[in-house]
N, C-alpha and C positions, 0 to 999 in steps of 0.2 A: 163636203163630199160625198157626204151619207148620211143618211137619218135610220137609227137602229132601232126595230122595233123589240119586244118582249111580246113571245107568242105562245102556242102552246100547238106541239106535234101530236093530231089526234092516232095517227098508225101506229108509232111507239109511246105515246102517254106520256110526253117528258116534255119540258117548258124548253124552251131555243129561241135566240137573239137572232133576227131576221133583218140583214145589212141591206137596206134600198139606197145603191145609188143616184145620185142628181140627172135629171132625162137628159141633160143636156154634155154628158158623159156616156150617157148609154148611146147615144146616136153617131158617135164616134165609132166608127169601122177598126180604127188602128188599137180608140182605145180598150176595144169590147174581146179582141183577139190578146193585147196585153191584160187584159182582165182573166182572162179565162185560163192563158198558162200560169198564170201567180199563182187563182186559185184550185188549180189541180196540185201546184205545189205546194203550198200553204195545206191541202188536205190528205197531201202525205207525211205530213208531221204526226207523231200520234208521244207525246211526253205528258207528265203530267204536269208542268208551268207552261204549259201553252195550251191556247184556247183551239179546243179543237173543231175543225172545218166539218161539217156535214153534208153540206149540197151547196150549188151556185146554178145557176142558170139565170135565162133572159127570159120576164113577163108580162105583157102589154108595154112592149118597147122599154122596160125598165129591167136593170142588171139588179141581180142579189144575190146575199149570198148566205146560207143558213150556220148559224154557230153555234158551240154550247153556248148555255145560259149561265153566267157564274154571276152569284149573290155578291153583296157586296160593295166595292165602291173603286173606282182609279187612286193609283197613288198619288196624281198632282192630288186631288182633291184632299186628301191626306194631309199632303204638304201646307197644302193652302189653310186647312182647319189647326195644323199643331206648329209652326212653322218650320221646325227641326223635329229628328227622331235621334233616341238615345243610342249610342254604338254599335249594341249589342243587337235592338230591332232593324237596325238599316243592314247591319253586314249580312244579318238572316234572310230580312227580304231582296237585297244582290244577289245574294251567292243562288237563291232560287232563280231570278232573273238570267244568272248567268247561267245554269242549269241549262233552262231553257232554250236558251239562243245558243249557248253551248252545242247544242242535240243539233239543232237546225246547220250548224256551222258545220258537224261531220255529214250531213244529209247533203251538202253542198250548198245552204242559202246563205244568204245576209240578209239581214234584217231591213238595212237604212234608214229606219225611221224610227230605232229605241228611242222614248221620251216617257216618264211619267205617265202621259197620258193613256200610254199604250200598256200600261201593267195594271192588271186588275187586283184587288186585296179582296180575299172573303175573310168573315166573319171570323174564322179560326188560323189566320194568316199565313195562308199558304196564296202565293202570288203567280200570277198565270200570264203569260206576254200575248198581245194578241195584235190586229192587224197585219199581219205578214201580207196584205196584200200586193206590197211593192217589191217584196223579195224577189229576189233574180237567183236564177243558178249560177252559180262558180264559173262552172266550164262554157258559159257564154258570154262570159266578161273578157274581153280582148286586156292584156295589161296597158294599152295604150288609150283606151277606147276613153274616148272624150265626151262629154255632153250639154245642150243648149238650156237643158232643163237640170237646174241643180234637184238631186233628192233629199228628204230629210225636212227636219226641222231646225233653220237658223241658232235657235236656242241650243242646240242639244247634239247637232251633226259634225263631223270631224274635219279638219283640216283641209284634208282627201276631194271631200266632198263638199265642200266651200269653194272649192277651187273648177268643182266641176271633172274629178276625176273619177275613175271608174271605184267602188266602193271595194274593201274586203274585211274577213273575219274582222281586220284589226279597225277596222271602223265603227262600227259594235262598239268592241272593247272600252273606244273612244265616247262615243254616248253613253255607253256604261259610269264610266269614271264620270262625267258629269253629274247624272242621275245621284249618285253618290256621293259628290260633292254638293250639290244641294238638298241631298238626306240628312248630311250632317251639320251642312252649317246654314241652312236654311236660304238660301240666294246659290245664285249661279256663279259659275265664274268669268260671264263676259254678259255684259245687256247693253242693247241698245236700242235705239225705237227705230233705225234702218236698217234692213236687211242683211246690206251692202256691209255697213257697215260691221253688223255682225261676223257676217262672214271673212272681212278684214283681220278683226280680233283672234278669232280662232287660228289664221292661216299666220297670224306674224307676233301677234301678246305674249306674254306667258303668265298664265291666272295666279292670283294672289293665292300665299300656300294660305289650305284650308283649316290647319293648326293655329295662323295667326288669327283667326275667326272666332272660331273654338277652340278654346284650350284645352278643352276635355279630350281632344281626339291625341294618340300618341303618337310620337314620331315618328316610328314604324310606320303605322296606319297612313299617315303623313307622307310619307315618302312614295308608298304603294301607288295613290293616288295623282300625284303628281306626275311619277313614272307613265301612268295610264292616258295622262294628257299631254302628254309628247305628241309635238306635232310632225314627227318622224313613224311612219306606220311599226319600221322595223325597232323602235326604240320602247315600244310600250309590250303588252303581251300579246301573244300569235290569237288566241282563239278568248271564246269569255269561259270556254271548260279552263283554260288556265289562272287564268284572273280568279275566276271561283274557286281553285283549289289553294292561290296566294290569301284570300279572304278568311278559309276554313284552316289555313292552317295558322295565321294571325291570331285569330280567335282562339283555336284552341291552345295556341303557347301562353297566349296571353292571360287566359281564364288557370290554367297550370301556373302558369307566375305569381297570380295572385292570391292562387290560395296556397304556397308556401310560405305567403309573408306571414310574420307571425302579427296577430289582431287583428288581418283580415279576414274578410270571412269569405268561403271558396264559394264560386260563379255556382248559381243552382242550375242542375243541368235541365236546359232546352227543353219546351212540351214541344216545338215548335216543330214543322214539318220539315223532314230530313229529305236531301236531296243524293245524287250522286252524279259526281265529275268524272272524266278522264283527266290527260294528260299530267305526270307526275311534275313537280316543278319545283325547286329551291325558293326559299325567302328568307329574307333576314331577319333575326330576331333582332330585339334590345340586347344592348349591348351587356347588361346584368343577365338576361336568359343567357347568352352567348357564351359568358365568362360562368356559370353555373354547369353547364353542359361540357363546356373545356375541363373543369374540375372534372365532374361525374366521370367524364371518360378517360382522363389521366390517374384517375387511382386506379383504374381498371387493371390490373396486369396477364396478359393472355401466357399462360403457364404452356398451354399448348404449343404455342410458336417456336418458346423456350427451348422446347423437350425436343422439340425436329430438328432444331437448329445446334444443339448439343448433340445429337446423334449422327449429324451431316458431318460436322467436326471430326469427332472420332473416328468415322468412316474414312475421311478423307485420309488424316493422322496415321490409320492400320493399313493402310494402302503404301507409305514411303519406307517402309522396311522392305515389304516384300519386290518393288521396283529397284532398289538398291541392290538386291542378291540377284535379279534380274541381268541390271547392269554390268556388275563384276564377273559373272559367271560368263559372260559373254566379252566382256573385257575385264582380261586376267591384269593383275598387275605385273608390270615388268620388273625381274629380280637382277 
């Protein structure tokens, strides 16, 4: 669709990346207008986990977009080289992706093409999501909208995108689940040489549990991934922010539990970039962690509440003689 050049901004004295679109795309009036709208939407996104758009326009009959230059490589290249990532590294990277895409969701945009090719990883492990060029304002999407052209990449798009339906934040959540599945197992949940067959698999087939491929994946994390890959959008987490909070809670609880196991080394404090997420959510902890929390809570006695209850009981009991006095004063016994 485009060629990307590394360039240098002479005015602001900084490296940039310039994406120049193919000429046949640039010659279409309809595509030009759509590109302009989407580039404006992307340019309004300012987040540490999103590649910044500096400028866009038309020059010599070619559309271009000027973006922040990000050193490093894309996540897909990393996965091709390493096969799969360890759990801590995978969660750290995907939580950053959730932070950036979640920010876009709060701004009313859906990425529509979430895949590891569009995630750039810097040498210091900062992840930045790029190519919001096909993101669209949620307010412009009607619930019953249909598309003749399917948005997204068949290996990573959601069942509703495969069916040509309007994408939603939950569509991006599904794609994030596919990326996390690939990061932890080294393979995709669905593969086929025919895009039509891939679309059918996303719509109808249940993926193999990632834990069956990689036994190092804890059951709780396996459940999170399978929930994210649900066919119905309502069965997934609502936004990327929510998925990120669930993964953070899982990671923190797993580290705390490991630190309390005798002979188990405590998990090191991560030096990787921190992220900020919204949408507080609940998460199902492992049974052993849940029982520990239950025991801790049951051993704590709320003396303040007990004291208030006793005072209330005494207050009510003290009124009984008073009301008996009033009753017998107004209704003296007959002799």
